[in-house]
N, C-alpha and C positions, 0 to 999 in steps of 0.2 A: 888799223881798226880806228873806224870814224869816232869821233868822242861828241857826244851831244849833251848839253845840259839842260835840266828842267827842275821845278821843284817837284817835290813829292807828289803832292797833289796831281799836278799835270802828267807824270809819269805813272800814278795809281790808277786815275780815272781817264786816263788818254785813249783813245779810242784805239783797240787791236781789231777788230773787224767788225763786219755788218751781219745782222741775222734778221731775217724777217722786218726789216727798217728800223732797226732797233740797235744802237750802239753796244758793242761789249766791250769792255776796258778788264784792265788785271783785278779790281775789285770782283768785277763779276765770276771770273773763274775760278779765285782762291777764296772766296766766300761761299761760294754757292757747293764747291767741293767740300770745306769743313763743314757746313750747316748741312747738309741733306746726303752727301755721298761717301762718308768712310770717316772724314778726316775729324771730325767732332762725335759723330753718331751716324748713323745710316737710316735717314726718313724710308717709308714704306712706300709713300708716292712723291714723287720726285716734280718741282715745277716743269710746267709744260714746255719750257724753251730750253730750260739745261736737258731732260729728258731725250727732246728732239735731238737735240745735239750728239749728246753722250752716248744715247742706246738707239737712236732710229737713223744714223747718220745725212741731220738734218744738214749739214754745209755742203753736204753732196761736192766733195773736192773731187778731182779730176787726176787720176795719175798715167803717167804713161811707162810702158812696160819696156822690155830690152830690144823689143822688136819694132818700138815705135808707135804704138798700137796706145791710143786710151782706153782706160775702163775706170767704171766708177770705183770710190773708196770711203766705205761707210764707217773705218776705225774711228774711235773716240780721240778726238784733238784735244782733250783735257788735258793727258798725261803730258803731252808736249808744250802745251801753253805754261803749264806750271813748272816744268824745266827751265825753259825761257825765261820765265819771269825769276826764277831761283838764281839762275847764269845772271841775269843782268844787276839782281842785288850783289851777289858776291863781286862782280866785276866794279861795281860803283864802289864799296866798299876798299877793294884792292886798290882803287884809283885814288882814294881819297887818304892813304897813307904813306 
């Protein structure tokens, strides 16, 4: 597995993806989930960018089925992004021991 080193700030604020011409980083996923969507509490109204991505399929990813045909996927990418971030943290700690 390739190893890359960077500062915490570079990792935390480094772009993971772009959405509506805005860079989204790890802090965006973690803090919005914690502050608006059940991490610390649930807001009755979510920020528009977060709602679009998590509830309305805003990223519009394209999947390929077993027959090789593309189909749209409107699933929420936040759980997957949070799992990836947690894995990065665990792997970083393990590598430093």
